[in-house]
N, C-alpha and C positions, 0 to 999 in steps of 0.2 A: 055953735052958730058960726064962729069964725071960720071953722073948717068948711062949713056948708057955703059960706060966702066965697072963700078962696076957690072952691071947686066950681062955683057958678061962674067966676071971673075967667077961670081957665077954659071953661067950656065955650064962653063968649069969644075968647081970643083964639080958640082952636089950638091950645097948647097941649102937647102930649109929653109926658116924662117917661123916658125909657131907662130902665135899670139894666146895667150890664153885669151879668153873673158868670163868674168863672170858678170852675171846680177842678181840681187835679188830685190824682191819687199816685203817690210817688212809689209806694210799695208794689213790688211785682210778684212777691211769693204770697200764696194763700195763707190765711191764719183764721183763727176762730173769731176774729173781729170782723171778718168779712160777712159773717152771719148777722152780727149786731148792726153794722152800718149799712149794708147794702141789700138785705132781705126785707121783704115787705110784710111778712107774717106778723101778727099781733104780738106785742111785748108782754111778758108776764114775769114780774120779779120785783127787784128793788134797786134804787139808784141813790148815790150820795154825792152831793156837789159841794165843793169849797170854792166859792165865787172869787176869792182872792186869797193871797197867802196869810192875811190877817184875820179872815172870816172863820166862823165856826162851820162844821159840816152840817148839811141839811139833808135828812134822809126821807125819801119818798117811796111809798109802795105803789107799784104799777099793776093795776088790775083792769083788763079790758072790760068794757061795759057789758058784753054779752056773757061774761062769766058772773059779773056781779048780779045780774038779774036771772040767772039760770037757777032752777030748783033741782035739788038732788034728793029723792025720797021725800021726807017731811021737813027737811031743813034746807037752808040756803046753801048753794055751792060755795064751798070755802077752799082756799089754797093756803097752805101753811108752809113756812120755812123754819126749821128747827122748832116746830110747834107753835110758832107765832103766826097768827092770821095776818096775811099781807094787807087785807083791807083796813085793819086797825092800826097799821104803822103810822099813818098820817095823823091820826088823832091822839096819838100817845103823848104823854107828858115828857118833859125834857130829861127827867131822871130815867123814864122807861126807855127813851130813845138812846140814852148813854148805855144801858144794858143791852139794848139791840145791837149796837156797834160791836160790843164784846162777843156776841154770839153769831153775828152775820159776816164778819170779816176776818181774814187770816186764818181760816180753818175750813174744814170740809162741812158743808151744810146739806141738809136734806129738804127737798120740796115734796110736799104730799098733797094729793088732790083726788077726789072720787073718780072712779073709772066705771061709768055706767055700762060699758060693754062687758065688764067682768063682774059687776055687782060687788066691787070691792074698792079698796083704796090703792093707788099706784103711788110710787115715789121715784124721784130722781136725785142722785147725789152728785155733787161736784165740789171742788176747791174753789173758794172765792178769796182772791188776794186781799192783803191788808189795805186799810185806807190809804190812799196815795196823798202825798202833799209834796209841793215843789219847794226845794231847799236852796236852789241857785238858779237865777240870781237871788241873793238873800234879802229878804224883806222883813225888817223887824218893827218898823214904825210907820205911821201913815205917811209921813213925808218921803218914805222910800217907795211908796206905790208908783207906778208908771216909770220904771227905770228907763233910760235911754240905753238901748242895746244895739250893737253893730251886727248886721245880718250874717257876716262870714265868720265861721268858726264859733258860732253861738253855742256855749256850753250850757246845757240844761241839766239841773240836778234835782233829785227826788229821793225819798226813802225807799230803799230797795226792799224787795221781798224775794228771798232766794227760793222759796217754794213756788213761785209763779213761773210756769213754763210757757205762758202765753205771751210774754213780752207786754209792751204797751202800745197805745195808739197815741200819736201826737197830731193835733189839729191846729192850724194856724188860720185865723179868720181876720179879715178886714172889711168894715161895712161902709168904707168911703170917707171916714173921718180923718182929717189932717190937723196937725197943730201949727202948721206954718201959716204964712199969710195967704197962701193959695186957698181958693174956695174948695169946700168938700165937693165930693163927686157922688153920682148915683151908681156906684160900683159896689159889687160884693165879691170878695175873693176867699175861696175856702181851699186849702191844700192839706192833704192828709198823708201821713207817713206811718210805718210800723217800726217800733223799736223792738228788735228781737230779744235783746238780752236785758233783763231787769237787774242791772248792776248798780243803778243809782246815779249814773252819769253818762251823758252822750253828747257828741258834738253833732248838732242838727245839720242835715244836709241843706246847703244854702238855697237849693231849689225850692224848699218848702215856703220861701219868702217871694218866690216869683209872682210878678204881677202887682206887687205891693210897693208904693213909692217911698221915698225918703220922708221921714217925720210923720209917718202914719200911725194912728192909734190901732194897735194889733192885739188880739186876744189869743193866747196860747193855751190850749186845753190838753191836759195829760190825762189819759184814761186807761184803766186796767180792770179786768174782771174775767168772767167766764160766762159761757152761754151754750146752750144745746137746743136742738129742735125737738119737741115732744108733741104727741097728739093727745088732745083731751076732747072727747065727744066728737070725734071725727074732724076736728079743726087742729091744724098744726100751729103751735105757739113757739115763740123764741123765749125759753125759760132762762132767766139770766139774774146775775148779781154784778153790780159794777160800782166803781168809784172814780170820780174825776175831779181834778183841781184846776183852776183857771188862773193864768197869769197875764194881766194887762201890761203891755210895754209900749214905748215909743220906739219905732223901728228907725234905725240910722242906716243910711246907705253911702252918704257922702261924708267922709270924716272931716273934710276941709270946709 
């Protein structure tokens, strides 16, 4: 009711709120992640998120609605990864999800799905990198969350995966929140870069913080995975497995 009242008051006063959105991609070389981030085909696979360095990983199966309602012969259309029905991942117990992690990350996995055109089952195999976690800045206790980090020569560390040939994607986001005395703004900034070498440490390009002011609350997302385009019943899907970790920081630009 309060929201409705506020909306009515804005209409009476003819007040409009305009959000400023800025998005930049720093990476110039094509990569497998271009398919994940910038292609609009429906996603089919699974994703794991670690919302901060102290949080547990949360695993989600991604199954487009048109697949979940499609019938194949006398049974429901199912897509499995290493024999696990993707649609059942979200309803699994914590123990079951723990075993899922062991079978779905850090190794080659096989996606299987019915192929009506062949009257058989088709499969696609790919290597899915191990679960990613951010190790630097080092966060060990709750009071360490939201570290103050200088934008230039920012060193980001993570657990490396020597088998991962795709590198990682790093995304920096700011939704207009400031911790200074200044008012928050109606701005959203999203900058994306590609880390080509999964070595476990890199100095971020300072341009990834462009458009973000001093003492802004910033979220850094580190993502790695694998993805291919595949056709199922004449529809092209982005078949994928990915893992991402999020680090919230307070961005510092002015040391004095």
